[in-house]
PDB file with SEQRES, HELIX, SHEET and CRYST1 records, atoms N, CA, C and O in Angstrom:
SEQRES   1 A   81  MET GLN PHE MET PRO THR ASN ASP VAL PHE PHE HIS LEU          
SEQRES   2 A   81  LEU ASN ILE LEU GLN LEU HIS LYS ASP LYS ASP LEU ILE          
SEQRES   3 A   81  ILE GLU LEU PHE GLU SER GLN ASN ILE GLU ILE SER ARG          
SEQRES   4 A   81  SER LYS ILE LYS ALA TRP ASP THR LYS THR GLY ARG PRO          
SEQRES   5 A   81  THR SER GLY TYR ARG GLU MET PRO ARG GLU ALA LEU ASP          
SEQRES   6 A   81  ALA PHE ILE LYS ALA LEU TYR GLU ARG ARG LEU VAL GLU          
SEQRES   7 A   81  VAL ASP LYS                                                  
HELIX    1 AA1 THR A    6  ILE A   16  1                                  11    
HELIX    2 AA2 LYS A   23  GLU A   31  1                                   9    
HELIX    3 AA3 ARG A   39  TRP A   45  1                                   7    
HELIX    4 AA4 ARG A   61  GLU A   73  1                                  13    
CRYST1    1.000    1.000    1.000  90.00  90.00  90.00 P 1           1          
ATOM      1  N   MET A   1     -18.037  21.431-112.097  1.00  0.00           N  
ATOM      2  CA  MET A   1     -16.819  20.739-112.308  1.00  0.00           C  
ATOM      3  C   MET A   1     -15.972  20.741-110.974  1.00  0.00           C  
ATOM      4  O   MET A   1     -15.731  21.765-110.336  1.00  0.00           O  
ATOM      5  N   GLN A   2     -15.574  19.548-110.648  1.00  0.00           N  
ATOM      6  CA  GLN A   2     -14.683  19.354-109.452  1.00  0.00           C  
ATOM      7  C   GLN A   2     -13.221  19.365-109.836  1.00  0.00           C  
ATOM      8  O   GLN A   2     -12.830  18.802-110.859  1.00  0.00           O  
ATOM      9  N   PHE A   3     -12.434  19.995-109.028  1.00  0.00           N  
ATOM     10  CA  PHE A   3     -10.991  20.023-109.231  1.00  0.00           C  
ATOM     11  C   PHE A   3     -10.340  19.072-108.244  1.00  0.00           C  
ATOM     12  O   PHE A   3     -10.861  18.837-107.154  1.00  0.00           O  
ATOM     13  N   MET A   4      -9.214  18.538-108.629  1.00  0.00           N  
ATOM     14  CA  MET A   4      -8.432  17.614-107.711  1.00  0.00           C  
ATOM     15  C   MET A   4      -7.769  18.558-106.694  1.00  0.00           C  
ATOM     16  O   MET A   4      -7.200  19.595-107.037  1.00  0.00           O  
ATOM     17  N   PRO A   5      -7.876  18.142-105.432  1.00  0.00           N  
ATOM     18  CA  PRO A   5      -7.224  18.909-104.363  1.00  0.00           C  
ATOM     19  C   PRO A   5      -5.688  19.030-104.584  1.00  0.00           C  
ATOM     20  O   PRO A   5      -5.058  18.128-105.137  1.00  0.00           O  
ATOM     21  N   THR A   6      -5.133  20.119-104.156  1.00  0.00           N  
ATOM     22  CA  THR A   6      -3.692  20.360-104.315  1.00  0.00           C  
ATOM     23  C   THR A   6      -2.846  19.281-103.706  1.00  0.00           C  
ATOM     24  O   THR A   6      -1.802  18.947-104.266  1.00  0.00           O  
ATOM     25  N   ASN A   7      -3.240  18.719-102.590  1.00  0.00           N  
ATOM     26  CA  ASN A   7      -2.452  17.653-101.994  1.00  0.00           C  
ATOM     27  C   ASN A   7      -2.386  16.456-102.877  1.00  0.00           C  
ATOM     28  O   ASN A   7      -1.342  15.813-102.987  1.00  0.00           O  
ATOM     29  N   ASP A   8      -3.535  16.130-103.539  1.00  0.00           N  
ATOM     30  CA  ASP A   8      -3.509  14.960-104.422  1.00  0.00           C  
ATOM     31  C   ASP A   8      -2.701  15.218-105.665  1.00  0.00           C  
ATOM     32  O   ASP A   8      -2.045  14.302-106.162  1.00  0.00           O  
ATOM     33  N   VAL A   9      -2.719  16.394-106.177  1.00  0.00           N  
ATOM     34  CA  VAL A   9      -1.876  16.725-107.376  1.00  0.00           C  
ATOM     35  C   VAL A   9      -0.418  16.607-107.006  1.00  0.00           C  
ATOM     36  O   VAL A   9       0.357  15.985-107.732  1.00  0.00           O  
ATOM     37  N   PHE A  10      -0.028  17.197-105.884  1.00  0.00           N  
ATOM     38  CA  PHE A  10       1.310  17.067-105.411  1.00  0.00           C  
ATOM     39  C   PHE A  10       1.817  15.625-105.212  1.00  0.00           C  
ATOM     40  O   PHE A  10       2.903  15.236-105.640  1.00  0.00           O  
ATOM     41  N   PHE A  11       0.945  14.869-104.533  1.00  0.00           N  
ATOM     42  CA  PHE A  11       1.251  13.486-104.325  1.00  0.00           C  
ATOM     43  C   PHE A  11       1.463  12.707-105.598  1.00  0.00           C  
ATOM     44  O   PHE A  11       2.406  11.921-105.684  1.00  0.00           O  
ATOM     45  N   HIS A  12       0.577  12.909-106.635  1.00  0.00           N  
ATOM     46  CA  HIS A  12       0.711  12.241-107.857  1.00  0.00           C  
ATOM     47  C   HIS A  12       1.927  12.739-108.661  1.00  0.00           C  
ATOM     48  O   HIS A  12       2.576  11.934-109.328  1.00  0.00           O  
ATOM     49  N   LEU A  13       2.244  14.022-108.616  1.00  0.00           N  
ATOM     50  CA  LEU A  13       3.428  14.537-109.334  1.00  0.00           C  
ATOM     51  C   LEU A  13       4.698  13.924-108.757  1.00  0.00           C  
ATOM     52  O   LEU A  13       5.585  13.522-109.510  1.00  0.00           O  
ATOM     53  N   LEU A  14       4.797  13.848-107.453  1.00  0.00           N  
ATOM     54  CA  LEU A  14       5.979  13.301-106.827  1.00  0.00           C  
ATOM     55  C   LEU A  14       6.181  11.847-107.243  1.00  0.00           C  
ATOM     56  O   LEU A  14       7.298  11.409-107.518  1.00  0.00           O  
ATOM     57  N   ASN A  15       5.065  11.106-107.281  1.00  0.00           N  
ATOM     58  CA  ASN A  15       5.167   9.670-107.630  1.00  0.00           C  
ATOM     59  C   ASN A  15       5.430   9.423-109.129  1.00  0.00           C  
ATOM     60  O   ASN A  15       6.228   8.560-109.494  1.00  0.00           O  
ATOM     61  N   ILE A  16       4.752  10.185-109.975  1.00  0.00           N  
ATOM     62  CA  ILE A  16       4.881  10.070-111.445  1.00  0.00           C  
ATOM     63  C   ILE A  16       6.375  10.384-111.796  1.00  0.00           C  
ATOM     64  O   ILE A  16       7.017   9.661-112.558  1.00  0.00           O  
ATOM     65  N   LEU A  17       6.879  11.467-111.218  1.00  0.00           N  
ATOM     66  CA  LEU A  17       8.261  11.904-111.553  1.00  0.00           C  
ATOM     67  C   LEU A  17       9.297  11.190-110.696  1.00  0.00           C  
ATOM     68  O   LEU A  17      10.488  11.471-110.829  1.00  0.00           O  
ATOM     69  N   GLN A  18       8.889  10.282-109.827  1.00  0.00           N  
ATOM     70  CA  GLN A  18       9.776   9.521-108.986  1.00  0.00           C  
ATOM     71  C   GLN A  18      10.607  10.423-108.098  1.00  0.00           C  
ATOM     72  O   GLN A  18      11.794  10.173-107.892  1.00  0.00           O  
ATOM     73  N   LEU A  19       9.988  11.480-107.568  1.00  0.00           N  
ATOM     74  CA  LEU A  19      10.720  12.396-106.687  1.00  0.00           C  
ATOM     75  C   LEU A  19      10.323  12.149-105.190  1.00  0.00           C  
ATOM     76  O   LEU A  19      10.891  12.781-104.299  1.00  0.00           O  
ATOM     77  N   HIS A  20       9.382  11.259-104.925  1.00  0.00           N  
ATOM     78  CA  HIS A  20       8.880  11.114-103.613  1.00  0.00           C  
ATOM     79  C   HIS A  20       9.897  10.699-102.578  1.00  0.00           C  
ATOM     80  O   HIS A  20       9.703  10.929-101.384  1.00  0.00           O  
ATOM     81  N   LYS A  21      10.953  10.107-103.011  1.00  0.00           N  
ATOM     82  CA  LYS A  21      12.042   9.689-102.047  1.00  0.00           C  
ATOM     83  C   LYS A  21      13.159  10.706-101.940  1.00  0.00           C  
ATOM     84  O   LYS A  21      13.968  10.615-101.016  1.00  0.00           O  
ATOM     85  N   ASP A  22      13.241  11.668-102.838  1.00  0.00           N  
ATOM     86  CA  ASP A  22      14.288  12.634-102.844  1.00  0.00           C  
ATOM     87  C   ASP A  22      13.886  13.917-102.219  1.00  0.00           C  
ATOM     88  O   ASP A  22      13.695  14.905-102.928  1.00  0.00           O  
ATOM     89  N   LYS A  23      13.738  13.960-100.858  1.00  0.00           N  
ATOM     90  CA  LYS A  23      13.250  15.113-100.151  1.00  0.00           C  
ATOM     91  C   LYS A  23      14.169  16.292-100.298  1.00  0.00           C  
ATOM     92  O   LYS A  23      13.697  17.429-100.278  1.00  0.00           O  
ATOM     93  N   ASP A  24      15.505  16.075-100.450  1.00  0.00           N  
ATOM     94  CA  ASP A  24      16.424  17.167-100.588  1.00  0.00           C  
ATOM     95  C   ASP A  24      16.224  17.917-101.963  1.00  0.00           C  
ATOM     96  O   ASP A  24      16.370  19.139-102.013  1.00  0.00           O  
ATOM     97  N   LEU A  25      15.907  17.216-103.020  1.00  0.00           N  
ATOM     98  CA  LEU A  25      15.577  17.802-104.317  1.00  0.00           C  
ATOM     99  C   LEU A  25      14.248  18.566-104.222  1.00  0.00           C  
ATOM    100  O   LEU A  25      14.133  19.656-104.783  1.00  0.00           O  
ATOM    101  N   ILE A  26      13.281  18.038-103.552  1.00  0.00           N  
ATOM    102  CA  ILE A  26      11.944  18.669-103.372  1.00  0.00           C  
ATOM    103  C   ILE A  26      12.249  20.006-102.612  1.00  0.00           C  
ATOM    104  O   ILE A  26      11.759  21.052-103.037  1.00  0.00           O  
ATOM    105  N   ILE A  27      13.029  19.999-101.523  1.00  0.00           N  
ATOM    106  CA  ILE A  27      13.288  21.216-100.801  1.00  0.00           C  
ATOM    107  C   ILE A  27      14.001  22.213-101.728  1.00  0.00           C  
ATOM    108  O   ILE A  27      13.665  23.397-101.745  1.00  0.00           O  
ATOM    109  N   GLU A  28      14.939  21.751-102.460  1.00  0.00           N  
ATOM    110  CA  GLU A  28      15.700  22.585-103.433  1.00  0.00           C  
ATOM    111  C   GLU A  28      14.746  23.248-104.409  1.00  0.00           C  
ATOM    112  O   GLU A  28      14.861  24.448-104.657  1.00  0.00           O  
ATOM    113  N   LEU A  29      13.823  22.510-104.961  1.00  0.00           N  
ATOM    114  CA  LEU A  29      12.891  23.021-105.942  1.00  0.00           C  
ATOM    115  C   LEU A  29      12.022  24.135-105.306  1.00  0.00           C  
ATOM    116  O   LEU A  29      11.800  25.173-105.930  1.00  0.00           O  
ATOM    117  N   PHE A  30      11.537  23.922-104.078  1.00  0.00           N  
ATOM    118  CA  PHE A  30      10.747  24.928-103.419  1.00  0.00           C  
ATOM    119  C   PHE A  30      11.572  26.183-103.142  1.00  0.00           C  
ATOM    120  O   PHE A  30      11.129  27.308-103.374  1.00  0.00           O  
ATOM    121  N   GLU A  31      12.799  25.952-102.635  1.00  0.00           N  
ATOM    122  CA  GLU A  31      13.672  27.079-102.318  1.00  0.00           C  
ATOM    123  C   GLU A  31      14.038  27.910-103.552  1.00  0.00           C  
ATOM    124  O   GLU A  31      14.247  29.118-103.439  1.00  0.00           O  
ATOM    125  N   SER A  32      14.116  27.282-104.715  1.00  0.00           N  
ATOM    126  CA  SER A  32      14.356  28.011-105.975  1.00  0.00           C  
ATOM    127  C   SER A  32      13.277  29.018-106.295  1.00  0.00           C  
ATOM    128  O   SER A  32      13.480  29.954-107.069  1.00  0.00           O  
ATOM    129  N   GLN A  33      12.094  28.801-105.669  1.00  0.00           N  
ATOM    130  CA  GLN A  33      10.947  29.667-105.838  1.00  0.00           C  
ATOM    131  C   GLN A  33      10.696  30.515-104.597  1.00  0.00           C  
ATOM    132  O   GLN A  33       9.611  31.061-104.396  1.00  0.00           O  
ATOM    133  N   ASN A  34      11.727  30.605-103.780  1.00  0.00           N  
ATOM    134  CA  ASN A  34      11.656  31.390-102.520  1.00  0.00           C  
ATOM    135  C   ASN A  34      10.566  30.965-101.551  1.00  0.00           C  
ATOM    136  O   ASN A  34       9.934  31.794-100.897  1.00  0.00           O  
ATOM    137  N   ILE A  35      10.357  29.640-101.472  1.00  0.00           N  
ATOM    138  CA  ILE A  35       9.404  29.060-100.504  1.00  0.00           C  
ATOM    139  C   ILE A  35      10.191  28.221 -99.553  1.00  0.00           C  
ATOM    140  O   ILE A  35      10.901  27.298 -99.953  1.00  0.00           O  
ATOM    141  N   GLU A  36      10.063  28.547 -98.264  1.00  0.00           N  
ATOM    142  CA  GLU A  36      10.761  27.753 -97.238  1.00  0.00           C  
ATOM    143  C   GLU A  36       9.913  26.563 -96.949  1.00  0.00           C  
ATOM    144  O   GLU A  36       8.697  26.666 -96.783  1.00  0.00           O  
ATOM    145  N   ILE A  37      10.568  25.416 -96.888  1.00  0.00           N  
ATOM    146  CA  ILE A  37       9.797  24.160 -96.676  1.00  0.00           C  
ATOM    147  C   ILE A  37      10.708  23.230 -95.856  1.00  0.00           C  
ATOM    148  O   ILE A  37      11.936  23.309 -95.909  1.00  0.00           O  
ATOM    149  N   SER A  38      10.057  22.367 -95.113  1.00  0.00           N  
ATOM    150  CA  SER A  38      10.724  21.351 -94.279  1.00  0.00           C  
ATOM    151  C   SER A  38      10.229  19.977 -94.662  1.00  0.00           C  
ATOM    152  O   SER A  38       9.225  19.800 -95.352  1.00  0.00           O  
ATOM    153  N   ARG A  39      10.969  19.038 -94.187  1.00  0.00           N  
ATOM    154  CA  ARG A  39      10.579  17.619 -94.511  1.00  0.00           C  
ATOM    155  C   ARG A  39       9.198  17.310 -93.890  1.00  0.00           C  
ATOM    156  O   ARG A  39       8.443  16.517 -94.454  1.00  0.00           O  
ATOM    157  N   SER A  40       8.866  17.908 -92.767  1.00  0.00           N  
ATOM    158  CA  SER A  40       7.517  17.613 -92.140  1.00  0.00           C  
ATOM    159  C   SER A  40       6.406  18.289 -93.014  1.00  0.00           C  
ATOM    160  O   SER A  40       5.297  17.770 -93.140  1.00  0.00           O  
ATOM    161  N   LYS A  41       6.739  19.419 -93.587  1.00  0.00           N  
ATOM    162  CA  LYS A  41       5.698  20.101 -94.398  1.00  0.00           C  
ATOM    163  C   LYS A  41       5.484  19.269 -95.717  1.00  0.00           C  
ATOM    164  O   LYS A  41       4.367  19.128 -96.213  1.00  0.00           O  
ATOM    165  N   ILE A  42       6.606  18.740 -96.238  1.00  0.00           N  
ATOM    166  CA  ILE A  42       6.469  17.870 -97.445  1.00  0.00           C  
ATOM    167  C   ILE A  42       5.559  16.694 -97.121  1.00  0.00           C  
ATOM    168  O   ILE A  42       4.665  16.344 -97.891  1.00  0.00           O  
ATOM    169  N   LYS A  43       5.807  16.102 -95.975  1.00  0.00           N  
ATOM    170  CA  LYS A  43       5.012  14.938 -95.560  1.00  0.00           C  
ATOM    171  C   LYS A  43       3.510  15.333 -95.378  1.00  0.00           C  
ATOM    172  O   LYS A  43       2.612  14.587 -95.768  1.00  0.00           O  
ATOM    173  N   ALA A  44       3.273  16.521 -94.778  1.00  0.00           N  
ATOM    174  CA  ALA A  44       1.916  16.964 -94.605  1.00  0.00           C  
ATOM    175  C   ALA A  44       1.235  17.238 -95.877  1.00  0.00           C  
ATOM    176  O   ALA A  44       0.035  16.987 -95.987  1.00  0.00           O  
ATOM    177  N   TRP A  45       1.929  17.744 -96.863  1.00  0.00           N  
ATOM    178  CA  TRP A  45       1.355  18.082 -98.202  1.00  0.00           C  
ATOM    179  C   TRP A  45       1.288  16.847 -99.056  1.00  0.00           C  
ATOM    180  O   TRP A  45       0.445  16.778 -99.950  1.00  0.00           O  
ATOM    181  N   ASP A  46       2.148  15.852 -98.825  1.00  0.00           N  
ATOM    182  CA  ASP A  46       2.192  14.639 -99.656  1.00  0.00           C  
ATOM    183  C   ASP A  46       1.204  13.589 -99.113  1.00  0.00           C  
ATOM    184  O   ASP A  46       1.402  12.388 -99.300  1.00  0.00           O  
ATOM    185  N   THR A  47       0.194  14.032 -98.473  1.00  0.00           N  
ATOM    186  CA  THR A  47      -0.845  13.110 -97.937  1.00  0.00           C  
ATOM    187  C   THR A  47      -2.120  13.351 -98.767  1.00  0.00           C  
ATOM    188  O   THR A  47      -2.648  14.462 -98.821  1.00  0.00           O  
ATOM    189  N   LYS A  48      -2.573  12.312 -99.386  1.00  0.00           N  
ATOM    190  CA  LYS A  48      -3.827  12.438-100.205  1.00  0.00           C  
ATOM    191  C   LYS A  48      -4.975  12.828 -99.326  1.00  0.00           C  
ATOM    192  O   LYS A  48      -5.016  12.461 -98.152  1.00  0.00           O  
ATOM    193  N   THR A  49      -5.878  13.540 -99.856  1.00  0.00           N  
ATOM    194  CA  THR A  49      -6.977  14.141 -99.169  1.00  0.00           C  
ATOM    195  C   THR A  49      -7.891  13.042 -98.568  1.00  0.00           C  
ATOM    196  O   THR A  49      -8.397  13.221 -97.460  1.00  0.00           O  
ATOM    197  N   GLY A  50      -8.101  11.970 -99.240  1.00  0.00           N  
ATOM    198  CA  GLY A  50      -8.990  10.907 -98.752  1.00  0.00           C  
ATOM    199  C   GLY A  50      -8.487  10.192 -97.563  1.00  0.00           C  
ATOM    200  O   GLY A  50      -9.261   9.485 -96.918  1.00  0.00           O  
ATOM    201  N   ARG A  51      -7.224  10.324 -97.217  1.00  0.00           N  
ATOM    202  CA  ARG A  51      -6.685   9.571 -96.049  1.00  0.00           C  
ATOM    203  C   ARG A  51      -5.796  10.478 -95.226  1.00  0.00           C  
ATOM    204  O   ARG A  51      -4.633  10.153 -94.991  1.00  0.00           O  
ATOM    205  N   PRO A  52      -6.323  11.617 -94.781  1.00  0.00           N  
ATOM    206  CA  PRO A  52      -5.497  12.515 -93.940  1.00  0.00           C  
ATOM    207  C   PRO A  52      -5.040  11.893 -92.675  1.00  0.00           C  
ATOM    208  O   PRO A  52      -5.777  11.125 -92.056  1.00  0.00           O  
ATOM    209  N   THR A  53      -3.797  12.213 -92.255  1.00  0.00           N  
ATOM    210  CA  THR A  53      -3.235  11.745 -91.025  1.00  0.00           C  
ATOM    211  C   THR A  53      -3.221  12.939 -90.010  1.00  0.00           C  
ATOM    212  O   THR A  53      -3.702  14.030 -90.315  1.00  0.00           O  
ATOM    213  N   SER A  54      -2.679  12.698 -88.853  1.00  0.00           N  
ATOM    214  CA  SER A  54      -2.678  13.778 -87.865  1.00  0.00           C  
ATOM    215  C   SER A  54      -1.844  14.953 -88.325  1.00  0.00           C  
ATOM    216  O   SER A  54      -2.117  16.080 -87.911  1.00  0.00           O  
ATOM    217  N   GLY A  55      -0.846  14.748 -89.157  1.00  0.00           N  
ATOM    218  CA  GLY A  55       0.027  15.804 -89.613  1.00  0.00           C  
ATOM    219  C   GLY A  55      -0.448  16.476 -90.939  1.00  0.00           C  
ATOM    220  O   GLY A  55       0.222  17.363 -91.466  1.00  0.00           O  
ATOM    221  N   TYR A  56      -1.606  16.035 -91.455  1.00  0.00           N  
ATOM    222  CA  TYR A  56      -2.112  16.550 -92.737  1.00  0.00           C  
ATOM    223  C   TYR A  56      -2.312  18.068 -92.637  1.00  0.00           C  
ATOM    224  O   TYR A  56      -2.813  18.596 -91.645  1.00  0.00           O  
ATOM    225  N   ARG A  57      -1.906  18.720 -93.688  1.00  0.00           N  
ATOM    226  CA  ARG A  57      -2.155  20.143 -93.887  1.00  0.00           C  
ATOM    227  C   ARG A  57      -2.471  20.374 -95.374  1.00  0.00           C  
ATOM    228  O   ARG A  57      -1.800  19.826 -96.249  1.00  0.00           O  
ATOM    229  N   GLU A  58      -3.494  21.187 -95.646  1.00  0.00           N  
ATOM    230  CA  GLU A  58      -3.798  21.431 -97.015  1.00  0.00           C  
ATOM    231  C   GLU A  58      -2.694  22.287 -97.659  1.00  0.00           C  
ATOM    232  O   GLU A  58      -2.228  23.281 -97.103  1.00  0.00           O  
ATOM    233  N   MET A  59      -2.305  21.839 -98.870  1.00  0.00           N  
ATOM    234  CA  MET A  59      -1.185  22.545 -99.592  1.00  0.00           C  
ATOM    235  C   MET A  59      -1.813  23.801-100.216  1.00  0.00           C  
ATOM    236  O   MET A  59      -2.812  23.702-100.928  1.00  0.00           O  
ATOM    237  N   PRO A  60      -1.242  24.956 -99.959  1.00  0.00           N  
ATOM    238  CA  PRO A  60      -1.759  26.223-100.603  1.00  0.00           C  
ATOM    239  C   PRO A  60      -1.508  26.163-102.125  1.00  0.00           C  
ATOM    240  O   PRO A  60      -0.481  25.654-102.574  1.00  0.00           O  
ATOM    241  N   ARG A  61      -2.415  26.666-102.864  1.00  0.00           N  
ATOM    242  CA  ARG A  61      -2.351  26.659-104.318  1.00  0.00           C  
ATOM    243  C   ARG A  61      -1.086  27.349-104.811  1.00  0.00           C  
ATOM    244  O   ARG A  61      -0.490  26.945-105.810  1.00  0.00           O  
ATOM    245  N   GLU A  62      -0.688  28.395-104.095  1.00  0.00           N  
ATOM    246  CA  GLU A  62       0.534  29.159-104.482  1.00  0.00           C  
ATOM    247  C   GLU A  62       1.768  28.308-104.375  1.00  0.00           C  
ATOM    248  O   GLU A  62       2.698  28.454-105.168  1.00  0.00           O  
ATOM    249  N   ALA A  63       1.792  27.414-103.400  1.00  0.00           N  
ATOM    250  CA  ALA A  63       2.947  26.495-103.214  1.00  0.00           C  
ATOM    251  C   ALA A  63       2.958  25.439-104.339  1.00  0.00           C  
ATOM    252  O   ALA A  63       4.027  25.092-104.841  1.00  0.00           O  
ATOM    253  N   LEU A  64       1.762  24.920-104.745  1.00  0.00           N  
ATOM    254  CA  LEU A  64       1.746  23.969-105.812  1.00  0.00           C  
ATOM    255  C   LEU A  64       2.205  24.631-107.086  1.00  0.00           C  
ATOM    256  O   LEU A  64       3.018  24.066-107.817  1.00  0.00           O  
ATOM    257  N   ASP A  65       1.688  25.850-107.375  1.00  0.00           N  
ATOM    258  CA  ASP A  65       2.071  26.595-108.580  1.00  0.00           C  
ATOM    259  C   ASP A  65       3.535  26.780-108.635  1.00  0.00           C  
ATOM    260  O   ASP A  65       4.134  26.574-109.690  1.00  0.00           O  
ATOM    261  N   ALA A  66       4.177  27.175-107.510  1.00  0.00           N  
ATOM    262  CA  ALA A  66       5.623  27.412-107.433  1.00  0.00           C  
ATOM    263  C   ALA A  66       6.392  26.112-107.662  1.00  0.00           C  
ATOM    264  O   ALA A  66       7.457  26.142-108.279  1.00  0.00           O  
ATOM    265  N   PHE A  67       5.897  24.996-107.195  1.00  0.00           N  
ATOM    266  CA  PHE A  67       6.557  23.737-107.344  1.00  0.00           C  
ATOM    267  C   PHE A  67       6.521  23.328-108.860  1.00  0.00           C  
ATOM    268  O   PHE A  67       7.514  22.854-109.412  1.00  0.00           O  
ATOM    269  N   ILE A  68       5.405  23.522-109.464  1.00  0.00           N  
ATOM    270  CA  ILE A  68       5.260  23.184-110.900  1.00  0.00           C  
ATOM    271  C   ILE A  68       6.174  24.087-111.753  1.00  0.00           C  
ATOM    272  O   ILE A  68       6.812  23.619-112.696  1.00  0.00           O  
ATOM    273  N   LYS A  69       6.228  25.375-111.410  1.00  0.00           N  
ATOM    274  CA  LYS A  69       7.117  26.287-112.092  1.00  0.00           C  
ATOM    275  C   LYS A  69       8.579  25.845-111.931  1.00  0.00           C  
ATOM    276  O   LYS A  69       9.339  25.930-112.896  1.00  0.00           O  
ATOM    277  N   ALA A  70       8.991  25.385-110.767  1.00  0.00           N  
ATOM    278  CA  ALA A  70      10.363  24.932-110.532  1.00  0.00           C  
ATOM    279  C   ALA A  70      10.608  23.677-111.411  1.00  0.00           C  
ATOM    280  O   ALA A  70      11.700  23.508-111.953  1.00  0.00           O  
ATOM    281  N   LEU A  71       9.607  22.817-111.546  1.00  0.00           N  
ATOM    282  CA  LEU A  71       9.805  21.635-112.374  1.00  0.00           C  
ATOM    283  C   LEU A  71      10.069  22.039-113.828  1.00  0.00           C  
ATOM    284  O   LEU A  71      10.940  21.477-114.491  1.00  0.00           O  
ATOM    285  N   TYR A  72       9.291  23.039-114.318  1.00  0.00           N  
ATOM    286  CA  TYR A  72       9.488  23.503-115.705  1.00  0.00           C  
ATOM    287  C   TYR A  72      10.888  24.091-115.847  1.00  0.00           C  
ATOM    288  O   TYR A  72      11.604  23.804-116.807  1.00  0.00           O  
ATOM    289  N   GLU A  73      11.262  24.915-114.879  1.00  0.00           N  
ATOM    290  CA  GLU A  73      12.590  25.570-114.937  1.00  0.00           C  
ATOM    291  C   GLU A  73      13.711  24.575-114.971  1.00  0.00           C  
ATOM    292  O   GLU A  73      14.705  24.765-115.673  1.00  0.00           O  
ATOM    293  N   ARG A  74      13.553  23.497-114.203  1.00  0.00           N  
ATOM    294  CA  ARG A  74      14.594  22.465-114.143  1.00  0.00           C  
ATOM    295  C   ARG A  74      14.498  21.513-115.308  1.00  0.00           C  
ATOM    296  O   ARG A  74      15.325  20.614-115.457  1.00  0.00           O  
ATOM    297  N   ARG A  75      13.501  21.705-116.123  1.00  0.00           N  
ATOM    298  CA  ARG A  75      13.272  20.861-117.313  1.00  0.00           C  
ATOM    299  C   ARG A  75      12.954  19.428-116.867  1.00  0.00           C  
ATOM    300  O   ARG A  75      13.299  18.484-117.579  1.00  0.00           O  
ATOM    301  N   LEU A  76      12.294  19.235-115.689  1.00  0.00           N  
ATOM    302  CA  LEU A  76      11.872  17.975-115.264  1.00  0.00           C  
ATOM    303  C   LEU A  76      10.551  17.555-115.857  1.00  0.00           C  
ATOM    304  O   LEU A  76      10.167  16.385-115.848  1.00  0.00           O  
ATOM    305  N   VAL A  77       9.843  18.604-116.396  1.00  0.00           N  
ATOM    306  CA  VAL A  77       8.642  18.424-117.209  1.00  0.00           C  
ATOM    307  C   VAL A  77       8.733  19.347-118.350  1.00  0.00           C  
ATOM    308  O   VAL A  77       9.413  20.369-118.260  1.00  0.00           O  
ATOM    309  N   GLU A  78       8.083  19.042-119.425  1.00  0.00           N  
ATOM    310  CA  GLU A  78       8.079  19.906-120.659  1.00  0.00           C  
ATOM    311  C   GLU A  78       6.747  20.482-120.884  1.00  0.00           C  
ATOM    312  O   GLU A  78       5.722  19.893-120.542  1.00  0.00           O  
ATOM    313  N   VAL A  79       6.756  21.684-121.486  1.00  0.00           N  
ATOM    314  CA  VAL A  79       5.525  22.360-121.851  1.00  0.00           C  
ATOM    315  C   VAL A  79       5.226  22.088-123.309  1.00  0.00           C  
ATOM    316  O   VAL A  79       6.093  22.285-124.160  1.00  0.00           O  
ATOM    317  N   ASP A  80       3.998  21.632-123.625  1.00  0.00           N  
ATOM    318  CA  ASP A  80       3.671  21.467-125.018  1.00  0.00           C  
ATOM    319  C   ASP A  80       3.320  22.825-125.565  1.00  0.00           C  
ATOM    320  O   ASP A  80       2.649  23.627-124.915  1.00  0.00           O  
ATOM    321  N   LYS A  81       3.794  23.074-126.796  1.00  0.00           N  
ATOM    322  CA  LYS A  81       3.557  24.413-127.399  1.00  0.00           C  
ATOM    323  C   LYS A  81       2.713  24.213-128.657  1.00  0.00           C  
ATOM    324  O   LYS A  81       2.381  25.183-129.339  1.00  0.00           O  
TER     325      LYS A  81                                                      
END                                                                             
């Protein structure tokens, strides 16, 4: 079984939730989980794996997990029970 790379998941989440243009909110979400992030790091992580640029960096799984947790806490996504 293949898993989707973390960068691709992050890219799709930002687009589906229409957060891709609101860098300040993205930074705020990461900071709520005690993760320091910059606009350049967001851009590096928001690059799909199939088309990496010179600034591409693989997004750590822990950072993606923290971002998803922040989305739940802000009620930007709901958990099915």
